[in-house]
C-alpha positions in Angstrom: 0.0 0.0 0.0 1.5 3.3 -1.1 0.8 6.4 1.1 0.3 9.8 -0.5 0.2 13.1 1.5 -1.4 16.0 -0.4 -0.2 19.4 0.6 -1.5 22.9 -0.1 -1.5 26.1 2.0 -4.7 26.0 4.1 -5.8 22.4 3.6 -9.2 23.7 2.6 -9.5 23.5 -1.2 -6.8 21.7 -3.3 -5.3 19.1 -1.0 -8.7 18.0 0.6 -10.1 17.7 -3.0 -7.1 15.5 -3.9 -7.6 13.4 -0.7 -11.2 12.9 -1.4 -10.9 11.9 -5.1 -8.0 9.5 -4.6 -9.3 8.0 -1.3 -11.2 5.2 -3.0 -8.3 4.0 -5.3 -7.0 0.5 -4.8 -3.4 0.2 -3.6 -3.1 3.6 -2.0 -3.8 5.4 1.2 -4.2 9.2 1.3 -4.1 12.1 3.7 -3.8 15.9 3.3 -2.3 18.8 5.2 -1.6 22.5 4.9 1.7 24.4 5.2 0.2 27.3 7.1 0.1 27.2 10.9 -3.7 27.9 10.8 -4.4 25.2 8.2 -7.3 22.8 8.8 -4.8 20.0 9.3 -1.3 21.5 9.7 1.7 19.7 8.2 3.7 17.8 10.8 6.7 15.6 11.0 4.4 12.7 11.8 2.4 13.1 8.6 5.6 13.3 6.6 6.9 10.2 8.3 3.6 8.4 7.5 3.8 9.2 3.7 5.8 7.5 1.0 5.1 10.3 -1.5 4.4 13.9 -0.6 2.4 15.7 -3.3 2.6 19.5 -3.1 0.4 21.8 -5.2 3.0 24.6 -5.7 6.8 25.0 -5.6 6.3 27.3 -2.6 4.8 24.4 -0.6 7.9 22.2 -1.5 10.2 25.0 -0.3 8.3 25.4 3.0 8.3 21.6 3.5 12.0 21.4 3.0 12.7 24.4 5.2 10.6 23.2 8.2 10.9 19.4 8.0 14.2 18.6 6.2 15.1 15.8 8.6 11.8 14.1 8.2 12.1 14.1 4.4 14.9 11.6 4.2 14.0 9.1 1.6 10.7 10.7 0.7 9.6 11.4 -2.8 8.2 14.9 -3.4 6.0 15.6 -6.4 5.0 19.1 -7.4 1.8 19.3 -9.4 2.0 23.1 -10.2 -1.7 23.7 -9.5 -2.4 27.3 -8.5 -4.9 28.4 -5.8 -7.6 29.2 -8.4 -10.1 26.5 -7.6 -12.9 25.8 -5.2 -13.2 22.6 -3.2 -14.3 19.7 -5.5 -14.3 22.1 -8.6 -14.7 19.8 -11.6 -11.8 21.6 -13.4 -9.5 20.9 -10.3 -10.6 17.3 -10.2 -9.7 16.8 -13.9 -6.3 18.6 -13.4 -5.5 16.4 -10.3 -6.4 13.2 -12.2 -4.3 14.2 -15.2 -1.2 15.3 -13.2 -1.3 12.4 -10.8 -1.8 9.6 -13.4 1.8 8.8 -13.8 2.5 8.8 -10.0 -0.3 6.4 -9.1 0.3 2.6 -9.0 -0.8 0.4 -11.8 
């Protein structure tokens, strides 16, 4: 079972959408978090330790992740989807974009 952690800023729109749409897929377990201190589910070293792959929505999220949790990132794969904060939760356009950009990273 591969574990994916989806990360955005507030954990209110993009990463929870990703968590919800990929939650039912076979062979993977998913969670989500936000880089901001006031995020719905703030990013933590425990979440990073849990994940096999960390999927960030923007390069800024990857930079914050590396800055704050460098030690916890040892051996972790980080994927940046380059999805801007332009979408509502469960926006059909966001869902399509997530499915397209995640296709090559998901198992089988």
